[in-house]
Wavefront OBJ file of the C-alpha trace (Angstrom):
o trace
v -28.468 -11.347 51.016
v -24.878 -11.541 48.884
v -23.528 -14.504 47.270
v -20.849 -14.779 49.523
v -23.658 -15.503 52.461
v -25.293 -17.747 50.146
v -23.225 -19.297 49.032
v -22.348 -19.862 52.847
v -25.374 -20.480 54.706
v -27.407 -22.186 51.955
v -25.533 -24.203 50.447
v -23.992 -26.156 53.046
v -27.456 -27.027 54.121
v -28.144 -30.490 54.595
v -31.693 -29.580 52.651
v -30.231 -27.501 49.986
v -30.145 -30.702 46.880
v -29.235 -30.267 43.506
v -32.253 -29.557 42.544
v -31.961 -26.667 43.969
v -28.996 -25.844 42.400
v -30.107 -26.523 39.347
v -33.159 -23.888 40.189
v -30.639 -21.106 41.328
v -28.336 -21.343 38.125
v -31.417 -21.730 35.934
v -33.095 -18.473 36.813
v -29.366 -17.062 36.351
v -29.208 -17.790 32.364
v -32.937 -16.313 32.542
v -32.036 -13.229 34.232
v -28.809 -12.992 31.935
v -30.138 -13.764 28.729
v -34.148 -12.025 29.604
v -33.281 -9.542 31.564
v -29.437 -8.203 32.139
v -29.162 -6.430 28.998
v -32.223 -4.734 28.794
v -32.209 -3.595 32.543
v -30.876 -0.063 32.795
v -33.108 0.342 29.671
v -36.408 -0.024 31.448
v -34.660 1.514 34.380
v -34.356 4.887 32.410
v -37.490 4.744 30.476
v -39.078 3.849 33.823
v -41.265 0.729 31.779
v -41.552 -3.012 32.249
v -42.312 -4.925 29.487
v -44.997 -6.778 30.616
v -44.204 -9.867 27.818
v -41.038 -11.112 30.443
v -44.120 -11.812 33.107
v -45.024 -14.338 30.746
v -41.825 -15.501 29.936
v -41.083 -15.965 33.342
v -43.959 -17.558 34.194
v -43.871 -19.897 31.531
v -40.717 -21.036 33.070
v -42.245 -21.559 36.939
v -40.180 -18.351 38.211
v -43.366 -16.051 38.958
v -45.337 -16.285 41.660
v -43.047 -18.312 43.767
v -43.667 -19.415 47.276
v -47.917 -18.696 46.671
v -50.242 -21.697 46.402
v -50.765 -23.192 42.826
v -54.972 -22.332 43.432
v -53.679 -18.326 43.088
v -51.664 -18.955 40.034
v -48.069 -19.386 42.258
v -45.794 -21.864 42.304
v -45.234 -23.860 46.014
v -41.564 -23.749 46.623
v -39.874 -24.410 50.303
v -37.408 -21.531 51.653
v -33.968 -23.251 49.801
v -36.290 -22.554 46.352
v -37.273 -19.005 47.787
v -33.305 -18.233 49.187
v -31.627 -19.544 45.571
v -34.225 -17.212 43.404
v -33.549 -14.153 45.679
v -29.668 -15.265 46.043
v -30.171 -15.299 41.367
v -32.448 -11.552 41.199
v -29.826 -9.342 42.783
v -27.876 -10.104 39.028
v -30.970 -7.746 37.794
v -31.272 -5.157 38.556
v -34.195 -2.983 40.432
v -36.350 -3.214 37.691
v -36.597 -7.098 38.755
v -37.029 -6.154 42.659
v -39.450 -3.816 41.229
v -41.350 -6.015 39.162
v -41.547 -9.272 41.776
v -42.744 -6.528 44.274
v -45.760 -5.913 42.133
v -46.291 -9.977 40.945
v -46.246 -9.915 45.285
v -48.556 -8.106 45.756
v -51.231 -9.211 43.010
v -50.760 -12.460 44.787
v -51.726 -11.165 47.802
v -54.662 -9.888 46.992
v -55.592 -11.903 44.251
l 1 2 3 4 5 6 7 8 9 10 11 12 13 14 15 16 17 18 19 20 21 22 23 24 25 26 27 28 29 30 31 32 33 34 35 36 37 38 39 40 41 42 43 44 45 46 47 48 49 50 51 52 53 54 55 56 57 58 59 60 61 62 63 64 65 66 67 68 69 70 71 72 73 74 75 76 77 78 79 80 81 82 83 84 85 86 87 88 89 90 91 92 93 94 95 96 97 98 99 100 101 102 103 104 105 106 107 108
């Protein structure tokens, strides 16, 4: 989903609340501060710092859409859509991490 299609389809929905937008902006700031400056280096090294998982979990970005009893963060479709819209800014490093955490949540 491109930023334009996100704007066109999600932000215009009456169900997309100021809380969703605040979450999206917060995640964009997190990505800009904690991921973007290092993503190319991580991609080149084929490494991903485990510390980033802790940081993401502390602010509620890890395990979105999974039940709390499994260590997830329950949320609605618009929160997940906002997270997907912010994620491409973080390159393949975060997509890879998201896949790993998603797989771990399903198998746990």
